[in-house]
C-alpha positions as CSV (number, residue, x, y, z in Angstrom):
1,M,91.3,186.6,97.1
2,R,93.7,184.9,94.8
3,I,95.7,181.9,96.2
4,A,98.3,179.8,94.4
5,T,100.5,176.8,95.1
6,F,103.8,176.4,93.4
7,N,106.7,173.9,93.8
8,V,109.5,176.3,92.8
9,N,112.3,173.7,92.8
10,S,114.7,176.2,94.5
11,I,113.4,179.6,95.3
12,T,116.8,181.1,94.8
13,A,117.1,179.8,91.3
14,R,113.5,180.8,90.5
15,L,113.5,184.3,92.1
16,P,114.1,186.2,88.9
17,R,111.0,184.6,87.5
18,L,108.9,184.4,90.7
19,L,109.0,188.1,91.6
20,P,107.5,189.3,88.3
21,W,105.1,186.4,88.3
22,L,103.7,187.5,91.7
23,E,103.2,191.0,90.4
24,S,101.6,190.1,87.1
25,S,99.4,187.3,88.5
26,G,98.0,189.4,91.3
27,T,98.5,186.6,93.8
28,D,97.5,187.4,97.4
29,V,98.8,184.2,99.0
30,L,101.4,181.8,97.5
31,C,102.0,178.4,99.0
32,V,105.6,177.4,98.2
33,Q,107.3,174.0,98.2
34,E,110.8,172.8,97.7
35,T,112.5,176.1,98.7
36,K,115.9,174.3,98.9
37,C,117.3,177.0,101.2
38,S,117.5,177.7,104.9
39,A,115.1,180.1,106.5
40,E,118.0,182.6,106.8
41,Q,118.6,182.4,103.0
42,F,114.9,183.0,102.1
43,P,114.4,186.2,100.0
44,H,112.4,188.1,102.6
45,D,113.7,191.5,101.6
46,E,112.9,191.1,97.9
47,L,109.4,189.9,98.8
48,R,108.9,192.7,101.3
49,E,109.6,195.3,98.5
50,L,106.5,193.9,96.7
51,G,104.4,194.1,99.8
52,Y,104.6,190.4,100.9
53,T,105.6,188.8,104.1
54,A,106.6,185.2,104.4
55,A,106.4,182.4,107.0
56,V,109.1,179.8,106.2
57,H,109.9,176.3,107.4
58,A,113.2,175.3,105.8
59,T,116.5,174.0,107.1
60,G,118.9,173.8,104.1
61,R,119.5,172.2,100.8
62,W,116.5,169.9,100.5
63,N,112.7,170.2,101.0
64,G,111.4,173.4,102.6
65,V,108.0,175.1,102.5
66,A,106.7,178.6,102.9
67,L,103.6,180.8,102.8
68,I,104.0,184.2,101.1
69,S,101.1,186.6,101.8
70,R,100.1,190.3,101.3
71,V,96.8,189.7,103.3
72,G,98.3,188.7,106.7
73,L,100.0,185.7,108.3
74,D,98.5,184.8,111.6
75,D,98.7,181.8,113.9
76,V,101.7,180.3,112.0
77,V,102.4,176.6,112.7
78,A,105.7,175.2,111.3
79,G,105.8,171.5,110.8
80,L,103.3,168.6,110.8
81,P,102.0,168.0,114.3
82,G,102.4,164.4,115.1
83,G,104.2,163.7,111.9
84,P,106.8,161.0,111.4
85,D,110.6,161.4,111.3
86,Y,112.7,160.2,108.5
87,E,116.2,159.0,109.6
88,G,115.7,160.6,112.9
89,V,114.6,164.0,111.6
90,Q,111.2,165.6,111.0
91,E,111.7,167.2,107.7
92,P,110.4,170.7,106.8
93,R,107.4,169.7,104.7
94,A,104.4,171.6,106.2
95,I,103.5,175.0,107.3
96,S,100.1,176.6,108.1
97,A,98.8,180.0,108.8
98,T,95.6,182.1,108.6
99,C,95.7,184.6,105.7
100,G,92.9,187.0,105.2
101,G,90.5,184.8,107.2
102,V,91.4,181.6,105.3
103,R,93.4,178.9,107.0
104,L,96.0,177.4,104.6
105,W,98.5,174.7,104.7
106,S,101.5,174.5,102.3
107,V,102.7,170.9,102.1
108,Y,105.4,169.0,100.3
109,V,104.5,165.3,100.6
110,P,107.5,162.9,100.6
111,N,108.3,161.4,97.2
112,G,108.3,157.8,98.2
113,R,111.2,156.9,95.8
114,E,110.3,153.3,95.2
115,V,107.6,151.0,96.5
116,A,110.1,148.8,98.2
117,H,112.0,151.7,99.8
118,D,111.4,152.7,103.4
119,H,110.7,156.2,102.1
120,Y,107.5,154.9,100.6
121,G,106.3,153.7,104.0
122,Y,107.4,157.1,105.4
123,K,105.2,158.8,102.7
124,L,102.1,156.8,103.7
125,H,102.7,157.5,107.4
126,W,103.2,161.2,106.6
127,L,99.8,161.3,104.7
128,R,98.0,159.6,107.6
129,S,99.5,162.1,110.0
130,L,98.4,165.0,107.7
131,T,94.8,163.6,107.7
132,E,94.8,163.5,111.5
133,A,96.3,167.0,111.8
134,V,93.8,168.7,109.5
135,A,90.6,166.9,110.4
136,E,89.3,169.6,112.8
137,D,89.8,172.4,110.3
138,A,88.5,170.3,107.4
139,A,85.2,169.8,109.2
140,G,85.0,173.4,110.5
141,P,83.1,176.5,109.4
142,R,86.1,178.6,108.4
143,P,87.4,178.4,104.8
144,F,90.3,176.0,104.9
145,A,92.6,174.3,102.3
146,V,95.6,172.1,102.0
147,L,97.7,173.0,99.0
148,G,101.0,171.8,97.6
149,D,103.0,169.1,95.9
150,F,101.4,165.8,97.0
151,N,103.6,163.6,94.9
152,V,100.5,161.5,94.1
153,A,98.3,161.6,90.9
154,P,94.8,161.0,92.2
155,T,93.5,159.0,89.2
156,D,94.8,157.5,86.0
157,E,93.4,160.6,84.2
158,D,96.1,162.6,86.0
159,V,99.1,161.0,84.3
160,F,99.9,161.1,80.6
161,D,100.3,157.3,80.2
162,P,99.2,155.1,83.2
163,A,100.9,152.0,81.8
164,L,104.3,153.6,82.1
165,F,103.8,154.1,85.8
166,A,102.7,150.6,86.6
167,G,104.4,149.4,89.8
168,A,105.9,152.8,90.5
169,T,105.2,155.4,93.2
170,H,102.8,158.3,92.7
171,V,100.0,156.0,91.4
172,T,99.8,153.1,93.7
173,P,96.5,152.1,95.3
174,A,97.9,152.8,98.8
175,E,98.9,156.3,97.9
176,R,95.6,157.0,96.2
177,A,93.7,155.5,99.2
178,A,95.7,157.9,101.5
179,L,94.4,160.8,99.4
180,E,90.9,159.4,99.6
181,A,91.1,159.3,103.4
182,L,92.3,162.9,103.4
183,R,89.3,164.0,101.3
184,A,87.0,161.9,103.6
185,A,88.0,164.2,106.4
186,G,85.9,166.9,104.8
187,L,87.9,168.1,101.8
188,S,87.2,168.1,98.1
189,D,89.6,168.3,95.1
190,V,89.5,171.7,93.5
191,V,90.5,170.6,90.0
192,P,91.9,173.5,87.9
193,R,91.3,174.0,84.3
194,P,94.2,173.7,81.9
195,L,95.2,176.6,79.8
196,K,96.1,174.3,77.0
197,Y,95.3,170.7,76.0
198,D,92.6,168.7,77.8
199,R,94.2,167.7,81.2
200,P,95.4,170.1,83.9
201,Y,98.8,168.6,84.4
202,T,101.0,170.5,86.9
203,Y,104.4,168.7,86.6
204,W,106.5,167.8,83.6
205,D,110.0,166.2,83.8
206,Y,112.9,168.3,82.4
207,R,114.0,165.3,80.4
208,Q,112.9,163.9,77.0
209,L,111.0,167.0,75.9
210,A,108.2,166.1,78.4
211,F,106.8,169.6,78.6
212,P,106.5,170.3,74.8
213,K,105.1,166.8,74.4
214,N,102.7,167.4,77.3
215,R,103.9,164.2,79.0
216,G,102.8,165.4,82.5
217,M,101.2,164.6,85.8
218,R,98.7,166.4,88.1
219,I,100.4,166.1,91.5
220,D,100.1,169.7,92.7
221,L,96.7,169.7,94.4
222,V,94.3,172.0,96.2
223,Y,92.1,170.2,98.8
224,G,89.5,172.6,100.3
225,N,86.7,172.2,102.9
226,A,83.1,173.0,102.0
227,P,83.3,176.8,102.8
228,F,86.5,177.0,100.7
229,A,85.0,175.1,97.8
230,K,81.9,177.2,97.9
231,A,83.9,180.3,97.6
232,V,85.9,179.1,94.5
233,T,85.1,181.2,91.4
234,D,88.0,179.9,89.2
235,A,91.0,177.6,89.3
236,Y,93.6,177.1,86.6
237,V,97.1,175.8,85.9
238,D,99.4,178.7,84.9
239,R,101.1,176.6,82.2
240,E,102.8,179.7,80.8
241,E,105.1,179.8,83.9
242,R,106.5,176.4,83.0
243,K,107.8,177.7,79.7
244,G,111.2,179.1,78.9
245,K,114.6,179.3,80.4
246,G,115.0,179.0,84.2
247,A,111.5,177.5,84.8
248,S,110.6,175.1,87.6
249,D,109.5,171.6,86.5
250,H,106.1,172.4,88.1
251,A,103.5,175.1,87.1
252,P,101.6,177.2,89.6
253,V,98.0,176.2,90.4
254,V,95.9,179.4,90.9
255,V,92.6,179.6,92.7
256,D,90.2,182.6,92.9
257,L,87.9,182.9,95.9
258,D,84.8,185.1,96.6
259,L,84.8,184.9,100.4
260,D,81.4,186.6,100.6
261,A,80.1,183.4,99.1
262,A,81.7,181.1,101.7
């Protein structure tokens, strides 16, 4: 089975690239973040023509997550059980389902904005709630993974210049401790290989030629439990999909599984 995670930064804007990528990559399940559309606007018909069905949790212009699968979508849960609200609303940032015998979550962790902002506290609360919500599956016997845009670089090796991020979100000790707590629930970091250069960055800003200069970050993560990690045969960042006109500012992370080994 081939599973991928991709912050598309608007599925409507990315659809002319996404559909041929799904076909050429042979992806069985795609975890999508930042759909930037409502569930009614989601391109179900176009995906169905390629043999995919989708479970979507999205409400409008911002945020939004989905699972796109050609191997089944069972026991779908939209939202983060027990998760916090922001400004009175639980944002559409998580969705889970069982696809071909693998339980998967697609998550879009809050950005945090600035350390002094209340959005940062919301981000930490959201990560704590995620850890509580996945603990049973993380420790269980079924292959299980949480994939998505975590908006946290796990280590200094995951940013192109740690000094430039000093005092900013995405690299603070509290955010990294939240990821450590998530892993401690029974998950490990499935680190992909880069297709170019020496670090598997997954995000590059649109500005200041960040992509051609490889001034990136690894913030799109795959955290799998022991059966999932045992089944992994390969993982890579599809950096080619970040190139050219109309690309997202993120690249897909692709993971291949041999479920007979799980």
